[in-house]
C-alpha positions in Angstrom: 98.1 66.0 106.6 94.4 66.1 105.9 94.6 68.9 103.7 96.6 69.1 100.9 99.7 71.2 100.7 100.3 73.5 98.2 103.0 75.4 96.8 102.3 78.8 95.1 105.2 80.5 93.3 104.5 84.5 93.2 105.4 86.7 90.5 105.8 90.3 92.0 105.7 92.5 88.7 106.9 96.1 88.4 106.9 97.8 84.6 105.7 94.1 83.4 108.8 92.5 84.7 109.1 90.0 88.0 110.5 91.4 91.0 111.6 90.9 93.8 112.1 93.0 97.2 113.0 92.9 100.8 110.7 93.8 103.3 108.9 95.5 100.4 111.4 97.4 99.2 115.5 97.0 97.5 113.1 95.4 94.0 115.8 93.9 92.1 114.8 92.3 88.5 114.0 88.9 88.9 112.9 88.1 84.9 109.8 87.6 82.1 106.3 86.9 83.9 105.2 84.5 80.7 109.1 83.0 80.6 108.6 82.6 84.7 105.3 81.4 84.4 106.5 78.5 82.4 108.7 77.4 84.3 106.9 77.0 87.5 104.3 75.4 85.7 106.4 73.1 84.6 108.4 72.1 87.3 105.5 71.0 89.1 104.2 74.1 91.6 100.3 73.7 92.4 99.4 77.4 91.8 100.9 80.9 91.0 100.2 84.1 92.2 100.8 87.5 90.2 101.3 91.0 92.3 101.1 94.3 90.1 102.5 95.6 93.4 103.1 99.5 92.7 99.0 99.4 91.0 97.5 100.5 94.0 100.4 103.2 95.3 100.1 104.3 91.0 96.0 104.5 91.4 95.4 102.1 88.8 95.0 99.1 87.3 96.1 95.7 86.8 97.9 95.2 83.6 95.7 92.8 81.8 97.4 92.5 78.8 99.9 90.6 81.7 97.7 88.5 82.9 96.4 87.3 79.5 100.1 86.5 78.6 100.4 84.7 81.6 97.0 82.9 81.6 98.1 81.4 78.7 101.1 80.2 79.7 99.8 78.4 82.1 98.2 75.0 83.2 98.2 75.9 87.1 95.1 77.7 89.3 96.6 81.2 88.6 95.9 84.3 91.2 96.5 87.8 90.4 96.5 90.7 92.6 97.5 94.1 93.1 94.8 97.7 91.7 91.8 95.4 92.6 89.6 97.9 93.8 85.9 96.9 92.9 84.1 94.7 91.3 84.3 95.6 87.6 88.5 95.5 88.2 88.2 92.1 89.5 85.8 91.1 86.7 87.9 92.6 84.1 91.0 90.8 85.7 88.8 87.1 85.7 88.0 87.7 82.2 91.6 88.1 81.3 92.1 84.5 82.2 92.9 84.7 86.4 91.6 82.0 87.9 91.3 83.7 91.3 91.7 87.6 92.5 93.2 88.7 95.4 92.6 92.4 96.4 93.5 94.5 100.0 93.8 97.8 100.2 90.2 98.4 98.4 88.7 96.0 100.7 90.2 97.2 103.9 88.6 100.6 103.0 85.7 99.4 102.1 84.6 95.7 103.7 81.3 95.4 102.1 83.5 95.2 98.4 84.7 91.4 100.1 80.6 90.4 100.0 80.0 91.8 96.7 82.9 90.0 95.3 82.2 86.9 96.8 78.5 87.0 95.4 79.8 88.1 91.9 82.4 85.8 91.5 82.1 83.1 94.2 84.0 82.5 97.4 86.5 80.7 96.0 87.5 83.0 93.3 88.6 85.6 96.2 91.2 86.1 98.6 92.0 88.5 100.5 95.3 89.7 101.5 96.3 91.3 104.3 99.9 93.6 105.0 100.9 93.5 108.2 103.3 94.9 110.8 104.7 93.8 114.5 103.2 96.3 116.8 103.0 96.3 120.4 100.2 98.5 120.4 98.0 95.8 118.7 96.2 93.7 121.1 97.6 90.6 118.1 100.8 92.3 118.2 100.3 93.1 114.3 98.7 95.9 112.8 97.1 96.0 109.5 99.1 97.7 106.8 97.9 98.5 103.4 98.6 100.5 100.1 101.8 98.4 99.2 102.7 97.9 103.0 103.5 102.1 102.8 100.6 103.0 105.2 99.6 102.4 108.6 96.0 101.5 109.7 95.9 101.4 113.4 93.6 98.2 113.2 94.6 94.9 114.7 95.2 92.0 112.2 94.0 89.4 113.5 90.6 91.7 114.4 90.6 92.5 110.5 91.3 88.7 109.3 88.3 87.0 111.8 86.0 90.2 109.9 87.0 88.5 106.4 86.3 85.8 107.8 83.2 86.5 108.4 82.3 87.3 105.0 83.3 83.8 103.6 86.8 83.7 101.9 88.0 81.2 101.6 91.7 82.0 101.7 93.3 84.6 103.4 97.1 86.2 102.7 98.8 87.4 105.2 102.3 88.8 104.4 104.5 90.4 107.1 106.4 93.3 107.1 109.4 92.1 109.2 110.1 88.9 107.3 109.4 89.9 103.6 112.3 88.8 101.2 114.5 88.5 104.2 115.0 85.0 103.9 114.9 84.3 108.0 111.4 82.5 107.8 108.0 83.1 107.7 106.5 85.1 110.5 104.6 81.7 112.3 103.2 83.6 115.3 101.2 85.4 112.5 100.3 82.2 111.1 99.2 80.4 114.0 96.8 83.2 115.3 95.3 83.5 112.1 94.8 79.9 111.2 93.3 79.9 114.9 90.7 82.9 114.2 89.4 81.9 111.2 88.2 78.9 109.3 90.1 80.2 106.0 93.1 78.7 104.2 96.0 80.8 105.4 98.4 81.2 102.5 102.1 81.6 104.3 103.9 84.6 102.3 107.5 86.5 103.5 110.2 85.0 104.1 111.2 81.3 103.4 114.6 80.5 102.7 115.2 77.3 103.2 113.6 74.1 103.3 112.8 74.1 107.1 110.5 77.4 106.7 108.4 75.7 104.9 108.1 73.1 106.8 107.5 75.2 110.2 104.9 77.3 108.2 102.5 73.7 107.6 103.1 73.2 111.5 101.8 76.6 112.3 99.5 76.2 110.3 99.7 77.2 106.4 98.6 75.0 104.3 99.2 77.2 100.9 103.1 78.2 100.7 103.6 80.7 98.9 107.8 82.0 98.0 109.1 83.9 96.0 113.2 85.0 96.4 113.8 81.0 96.7 111.9 79.9 93.7 113.0 82.7 91.0 116.9 82.7 91.6 116.8 78.6 92.1 117.8 78.5 95.6 114.9 76.1 96.3 113.6 73.4 93.7 109.8 73.1 93.6 110.5 69.3 93.4 112.7 69.1 95.7 111.2 71.4 98.6 108.1 68.8 97.9 110.0 65.5 98.8 111.6 67.5 101.8 107.7 68.1 103.0 107.0 64.5 102.0 109.4 63.1 103.6 108.2 64.8 107.0 104.7 63.8 106.7 103.4 67.2 105.9 103.6 65.7 101.8 102.9 68.4 98.9 
């Protein structure tokens, strides 16, 4: 593989704790964020993501104290999302120790924010997350949802990804509501379409349950493999996954 494959555990945050849901609901506790971050760095993760899953719908900023504590515990690139609504909130998260910001609902409502963030921080610091649900009404079969997967937009997900790509964003993080937390595999057609339609790196997110699921995501075009449940609950180990991928020519 010409592009190195990166393994990215994701810390979904609510009330200062790591949690994990299924299809964006049915949330359960998965531990302390600082302890999780340290463990993943020690285990050999390539990057770490932290998402404040209720910040947007609660109309508040990301919890900066948690960002600071986690950033102090991490030795790998650290992306933070949730509640990043403008350049100032993104700057605050980066100042608190994050290496990158991920934004979704705010930039969907105001796309020019993407250009503003890229100009302010650099394209490598800005990830645009796109939550989608399958929809027969959309040309691509996928519709953008915002507000933590609570609000349908009527906008085709691939058309939105193309627009995002046009701002020079280097990483796009699509998550399918249909597969999120279900451990039945990533939404491969979504990854393939995103890969074909954009020049950005595509993060596979939502649905990993087996080693084979990660390999399928790489084969579909993802270069960053994000997962939560299988790592948090020790179903799959980071080194186990890396060895599996390497043995099949998709080394991480």
